N, C-alpha and C positions, 0 to 999 in steps of 0.2 A: 423486357425493358419498361421503363417508366412511361406513363401516359403523357401525351401532349409534348410540350417543349422541355419538360423536366425529365431527363433520362439518366443523368449522372450525379453522383454525390461524392464529396471528399470529406473525410472525417479527421479532425485534428485534435489531439489529446495533450493536455498539459497536466503535470502533477503526478499524483500518487497511483499506486496499483488499483485502488478502488475506482478512480476515474477511468483507468485503463479497462477494467472489467465492464464498467458501464458503457464506455464508448464501443467496446466490442459487441455488446448486446444491442445497442442502437444500430450498429452496422448490420447485424444479422436480420434485424427487423426491416430495415430499409431494403436490403437485398430481397427479402421475402416479398416486398411490395413491388419488386420489379426494377429497382434502381441498380445501376452499375457503379461500383466503387472505383474511383480513379484517384491518382495523386493530386494533391492540392494545386500543383502548378499547371494542371491540364485544363484550366478554365471550366471547372465543374459547374453544373447548373445549380447545385445546392451545396452549401458548406455547413457542416456542423462543427462547432468549436466547443469542446469541453474544457472549461477554464479552471485555473487554480488561483488561490488567494492566500497561500500559506505565508507569503512574505510580500512586501511592497514590490519587490522585483518580479514576483510571479504575477501580481496584478498588472504591472506594466507590460510584461510579455504577452499576457492575454489580450490586452487592448491593442498592442502592436500587431499581433497575429490577425486580429479582425481587420485592421486597416490594410494589412498586406494582401489578404485574400480578396478584399474589395477592389484593390488596384489590379489584381490579376484578372478578375472578371466583374466589372461594375454592375452587370446585369444579373448576377447570381442572387439567389435567395440565401441569406445568412441567418443561421439559427445558432444561438448561444445559450449554453447552460453551464452548470458547474458552480464552484464556490464564489468566484469573482462575480458571476452573474447574480448570485444571491446578495452579496454584500455591496456591490457597486452597480446595481441594476440601472439606476437613473443615468449614470455615466455611460454605461454600455448601450443603453437604448438611444443615446444621443449620437453615437458613432455612425457616420454615414454608411448606409448599406445594410445595417442590422434590421432584420424583419421580425424575428421572434426571439424572446428571452424567457428562459425557464429557470426558476429558483429551485431550492433544495426539496421542496415538497411538491414540485410539479414535474418530476422526471418521468413519470409514467405517461405524461401528456406529450412528451417531446416528439415521438414518432407519429402518433395519430394526428396531432395538430399541425405538424410540419407537412405531412402528406395532404391534409385537408386544405392547408394554405396554398399548396401548389396545385390543387385541383386534381390530384392523382387518384385518390380513392377516399371513400368514407370509411373510417375505422371506428368500431365500437371500442371505447376506452374503458377499461376496468381500473379505475383509479384507486390506488392504495397509498398509504402514507410512507411506504418504502418501496423502492424500485429494485426487484431482484435482478442480479446480473452475474455473468461469468465471462471470462475471456476465452477466445477461440483462435488466437493468432499464432500459437505455438504448438508443435506436435508433442512436446514432452511434458509440459505442465500447463495448468490453467489456474487462474485466480478466481476463486468463488466468493462472491460477496454474501456474507451471512448477517451483517449488522451495519447500521449507519447511525450517525449522530453521536452526541456526547452530552452528559449531564454534569461534567466536572467543573466547567467554567474556570480553568486555571487562569491566573492573572495576566498571562502573556498571550493567550490563545483566542483566535476568532472562530475556531472550528464549530463550537456549539451554535454560533450565530449563522455560520455558512451552511452547515449540514443539518442543523436542527437537533432536537432532543433524541436521546438514545432509543432506538427501536430495532427490531430484528425481523428477518425472514423466518417463517415457521420452520421447525425441524423437518417436517414432511416435504416442504418445498425445496429446502436445501438438499435433502437426499435425492429428490427427483432431478434437480439440476446436476448433482454429482453423477447420477446415472447417465444423463445426456452427455456429460463430459467424457465418461468412460466409453460411451458408444462412439466417440470420435477417435478412440485409440490412445487417448492421453492417459499416462500412468501416474501422474503426480498432481495433487491439488494443493494450492496455497490458500488457506482461509483468510479472507480480508474483511476489514471493517474499520471504522474510525476508532472504536473502543471495543474490540472484538470480544474480550472476556466479559463484557457487560451483557452478552447475549442473553435473551430471555426477558428483557425489560418490558417488552410490549406483548408477549405471548404467554408469560408465566412459565416458560420452559427454562432449562438450565444449560449452561455451556457444556457441562460434562455430558448431559443427555444428547446434545448435538454431536459431540465427538464420538460417542459410543454408536450412535446411529450411522454416522458417516463411515465408521470403521468397517461396517458390514457391506458397503457398496462393492459389488463385484466389478473387477476390472481396474479399480484404483488400487495401486500398490503402496503409495506413499502419500502422507499428508504433512504439511508444515503449517504452523500458526504464524501469520505474518507479524503480528504485534500484539502484545498483551501486557496490561498494567501489572506491576509486581504484586499488588494486593489482590488481584483477580486470578492469578495463577496459584490456585489453592493446592494444599498438600494432597487432597483427594484427587485432583486432576493429575498432579505429578505422579502419584502412586499408580494410578490407572494406566497412564502412558508407559510407565516403566515396567508394567506387568507383562508387556509383550503385545504391542499394537502396531498399526501402520504409521503412527505418528513418530516423526524423526527426532533425534536428540539435537534439536535446533530451535532456539527461542530468541525472539526479538523483543527486548524489554526496555521500555523507556526509563531512563534514570533522570535525565535533564541536568542534574548538578550533583556534585559530591559534597555539597555544603548543606548542613541541616538548616542553617539560617536562611539560605536561599530557597530550599525546598519549602519551608514554611511561607516565605514571601510569595512563592509561586502558587501556593494553594494545593500542593501535592498531598497525597493521602498516605504517606509513609516517610520514614527517615532513613538515613544511610545504614543504620544498624539492621533495620528490617530488610532492606534491599540485600545486604550482604548475607543475612541468614537465608533468604530465599534462594540465592544462587548456590549457597552451600548445601541446602536441602536437595535441590535438583541434582547437584553433582553426586551426593551420597546415594540418591535413589537410582541414578541411571548409569553411573560410571563404575568401573571395576576392572580387575585384571583381564586383559585381552579385549576389553570393550572400548569403543571409540569414546573420546572425550566429548562432552556436550559443547556445542557451539552457542555462545551467547553474543548476539549483536545488541549493542546498547546505544540509545539516543542520548546525546549530551548537547546542551545548549550553552554557548558562552556569551558573556556580555549582557546578562540580565541586569537591569538597573540595580545598583548597589553591589555589584560583583567587584570587590577590591582584588588587588593582586594576591593578598593572603587567602581570600575565599576561593579564588581560582586555583591556587596551589593546593588547597584542601581537596578540590576535585581531582587534580592530577594524582595526589597521594592516594585518594580513595580508589581510583581506577587502577593504580598500580597494585593495590591490595586485593581487589576482587578479580582482576585479570580477565576481562572480557576477550573474546576472540576477534572482535571488530568494534570500532566506535564510529557511529554515524554522527559527525560533528556538524553543527550549523550555528551561525551567529544569530543572536536575538534580533528580531526585526520589530521595530516599533509600529504597532498596529492601532490605528485610531479607534477609540471606544473601549479599549481594554484598560483595566486598572494599572497594568505595568507602564502603559504609555504616559501616565500622569505621575509616575514615581520619580523621586529625586535620584541622583546618582547615575544618570544615563552615561553609558560607557562609549567613549569615542570609537568610531569605526576602525581606525588604525589599530587600536588596542584589541578589538574583537578579531581582526585579521591575524594578529600575532598569536592570539590564544588558539584560534582555529588551527594554525600551523603547528603549534606545540602538540595539540591533541591528535592531529592527523599523523604526525611522526610517531607518537606513542601507539596509535592504532596499528600502524604498519609494523612496528616492532612486535607488539603483542600477537598480531596475526601470524607473523613468521614463526614466533615461538610456539604458537598453538599447532601449526602445521608440523613443525619439527617434533613436538611431543607426541603426535599421532603416528610417527613413522613406525612401520612394521605391523600396524593394526590392520586386521582384515575388515573391509567395508564393502558396501555395494554402491555402484555408480550408475546413475541414469544418464546415458550418453545422448547428446543432442545430434541432430541430423546435419548441422552445418559443416561443410568441408572448409577448414581454415588452413589453406596452403598445405594440404596433405595430412592435416591432423584433425582430430575431433576432440571435443571437451564435454565434460559432464560433472555433476556434483555428487559427492558422497552423501550419505544420510546426514552427517554432521557438517555439511556445507563446505567441504574442501574441494576445490576445483582440480580435476584430474585431466591430464592431456595425454593422448596416445595417437599413434598413426591411424589415419582414417580408414574405417572399415564399414561399408554401407550396411551390412547386415546387423551391426550393433546399434544403429540409429533407433532411438526410442525404446531401447531395451535396458534392463537393469543387470549389471554384470558384477561378479565378484572380483575384487581387486585387493592387493596389499599396498597400503599407502607408502 
């Protein structure tokens, strides 16, 4: 148990899988220091809140959560980190109850400084400009942080300001962390980062060298790449994955819009023709008779300033032509300080909502068609341990969710199935 009056901690996470991996790492370190993790409603002695700032709504949720835990226990120590803490530091420091705030380049200070503030222990801090992290909250998969930050500065995005410039965890440390994950009995790792394919920016290594090194980690049977820019998913990487590796036929690739005019306005590094060629190349390299189809999840933003109805329809038409398996749709959020916030042609919220609904309906149809097209294919499923009213679920390599009667012996195991 913790020393003195500080014995318990509650950790709250908002936002992406990268935040989740970081919060999980903070949790392991706090537990190692003797603190007991409790639910946030249990009047914890310490609260750590990992915030998100991807939209104005996320910023508001972050601030509201801080106020909520302060009401639960006004005497608690409140520690805040994450993207909102970086971008809205002054506002967050002014919220009653907040004791410590850590920005994007201070994450390695979070645990030692919080412990020192509480008088629990003196910790030697080895500060680096990137905070290595991995999640440990699930038995079947773990999210391994390999990269952070972004140098792209797209016109609508605050991530480079919130997360800093592109940098990465060295290959050797990524491999070591993957070994720790394997030692927990986890079979699948999802590689996470802000701009994952930009790996190597700070160490001079390459993303392909990382993939090849991780492929040799014993105990890990499957890998997924959480998100990768289309221009960074090179033919060399695709050919290597297709040659027979632990990396699954599942890619999450940001598109953002199917309009070349808007792609240029966003400051993206490709056009729709390039994007379509990339998906086609992957399919040709990895699909074939008797093989599962490649799952493509695609990010699409609606309502960027200047998005007319005609330009939106171009996006719909382009998505129909490239046929992703899933579309992650989100409305443009006007972020102060970005070039897009100053652009003419801001789209009304009601119009954004209608366009989100159109693309969500398209995503549902395309996903159903993808699943149907895989019927009869032999695949492998990693089943999860949760008993869902007598059933258990898991994902195939190409990310189709499979449901079957619960059988405890299959939990955390990879099983051959016919879709």
